[in-house]
MIBA-206829 format. One record per residue (C-alpha): x, y, z; residue number from 1. Coordinates in pm, 1 decimal. Example, Ala and Ser with C-alpha at 12.3 -4.5 7.8 and 13.67 -1.06 7.14 Angstrom:
# residues 2
<rec c1="1230.0" c2="-450.0" c3="780.0" k="1"/>
<rec c1="1367.0" c2="-106.0" c3="714.0" k="2"/>
# end
This chain:
# residues 69
<rec c1="7603.7" c2="9624.0" c3="9790.6" k="1"/>
<rec c1="7592.5" c2="9997.0" c3="9819.4" k="2"/>
<rec c1="7885.9" c2="10185.9" c3="9671.2" k="3"/>
<rec c1="7855.7" c2="10453.8" c3="9936.5" k="4"/>
<rec c1="7771.6" c2="10708.2" c3="9665.2" k="5"/>
<rec c1="7397.8" c2="10763.2" c3="9608.5" k="6"/>
<rec c1="7438.6" c2="10875.9" c3="9246.6" k="7"/>
<rec c1="7657.5" c2="10577.8" c3="9157.2" k="8"/>
<rec c1="7414.4" c2="10339.5" c3="9327.1" k="9"/>
<rec c1="7136.3" c2="10486.0" c3="9112.8" k="10"/>
<rec c1="7342.0" c2="10447.8" c3="8795.6" k="11"/>
<rec c1="7419.1" c2="10083.5" c3="8881.6" k="12"/>
<rec c1="7058.6" c2="10003.7" c3="8967.0" k="13"/>
<rec c1="7112.1" c2="9987.6" c3="9342.0" k="14"/>
<rec c1="7484.1" c2="9920.4" c3="9372.6" k="15"/>
<rec c1="7711.1" c2="9625.1" c3="9304.0" k="16"/>
<rec c1="7569.9" c2="9273.0" c3="9269.6" k="17"/>
<rec c1="7746.1" c2="8937.8" c3="9299.6" k="18"/>
<rec c1="7875.7" c2="8801.5" c3="8971.4" k="19"/>
<rec c1="7910.0" c2="9137.3" c3="8799.3" k="20"/>
<rec c1="8232.5" c2="9286.0" c3="8669.0" k="21"/>
<rec c1="8268.0" c2="9664.4" c3="8656.0" k="22"/>
<rec c1="8553.5" c2="9831.0" c3="8470.9" k="23"/>
<rec c1="8633.4" c2="10197.4" c3="8529.9" k="24"/>
<rec c1="8798.8" c2="10378.1" c3="8240.0" k="25"/>
<rec c1="8867.1" c2="10746.2" c3="8180.8" k="26"/>
<rec c1="9137.9" c2="10979.7" c3="8057.3" k="27"/>
<rec c1="9442.1" c2="11043.3" c3="8273.3" k="28"/>
<rec c1="9433.4" c2="11252.7" c3="8591.5" k="29"/>
<rec c1="9056.3" c2="11246.9" c3="8654.4" k="30"/>
<rec c1="9062.6" c2="11050.5" c3="8981.8" k="31"/>
<rec c1="9010.9" c2="10685.6" c3="8880.8" k="32"/>
<rec c1="9257.8" c2="10553.5" c3="9137.3" k="33"/>
<rec c1="9128.0" c2="10773.9" c3="9419.1" k="34"/>
<rec c1="8769.2" c2="10677.6" c3="9344.7" k="35"/>
<rec c1="8841.1" c2="10304.5" c3="9329.1" k="36"/>
<rec c1="9052.0" c2="10309.2" c3="9645.8" k="37"/>
<rec c1="8765.5" c2="10480.5" c3="9827.6" k="38"/>
<rec c1="8532.5" c2="10209.7" c3="9693.3" k="39"/>
<rec c1="8768.8" c2="9938.0" c3="9816.3" k="40"/>
<rec c1="8786.8" c2="10095.9" c3="10162.5" k="41"/>
<rec c1="8408.3" c2="10123.5" c3="10181.4" k="42"/>
<rec c1="8339.9" c2="9769.8" c3="10058.5" k="43"/>
<rec c1="8618.3" c2="9608.1" c3="10261.8" k="44"/>
<rec c1="8432.0" c2="9690.0" c3="10582.5" k="45"/>
<rec c1="8189.8" c2="9405.7" c3="10504.0" k="46"/>
<rec c1="8336.7" c2="9210.9" c3="10209.7" k="47"/>
<rec c1="8662.4" c2="9078.1" c3="10068.7" k="48"/>
<rec c1="8804.0" c2="9312.4" c3="9806.0" k="49"/>
<rec c1="9067.2" c2="9265.9" c3="9535.7" k="50"/>
<rec c1="9223.7" c2="9569.3" c3="9367.4" k="51"/>
<rec c1="9425.6" c2="9513.2" c3="9050.9" k="52"/>
<rec c1="9619.9" c2="9793.9" c3="8889.8" k="53"/>
<rec c1="9833.6" c2="9760.9" c3="8578.8" k="54"/>
<rec c1="9937.6" c2="10126.5" c3="8591.6" k="55"/>
<rec c1="10067.7" c2="10196.7" c3="8940.9" k="56"/>
<rec c1="10329.8" c2="10020.9" c3="9157.5" k="57"/>
<rec c1="10210.8" c2="9863.8" c3="9483.6" k="58"/>
<rec c1="10402.4" c2="10110.2" c3="9702.9" k="59"/>
<rec c1="10229.1" c2="10409.4" c3="9541.3" k="60"/>
<rec c1="9887.5" c2="10245.4" c3="9580.4" k="61"/>
<rec c1="9962.1" c2="10184.4" c3="9947.8" k="62"/>
<rec c1="10064.5" c2="10547.6" c3="9995.0" k="63"/>
<rec c1="9741.3" c2="10670.1" c3="9834.2" k="64"/>
<rec c1="9540.1" c2="10426.4" c3="10044.4" k="65"/>
<rec c1="9710.7" c2="10547.9" c3="10363.2" k="66"/>
<rec c1="9613.0" c2="10906.1" c3="10281.6" k="67"/>
<rec c1="9244.9" c2="10805.6" c3="10270.1" k="68"/>
<rec c1="9249.9" c2="10634.5" c3="10610.9" k="69"/>
# end
């Protein structure tokens, strides 16, 4: 599955594949949540998506998601 980002697809060897687990980690305030929400929006057009966050309350995630729509 394409990530929607050509450079990321290249890094992952063509995009996401079934059965793989990808974990995104980085220091604070570099855009992890924004990037992953954009990935979820892109992938949810054709697939079921689960987003799990241990850092941010659901209401804040929904607000950020609404901004990207």
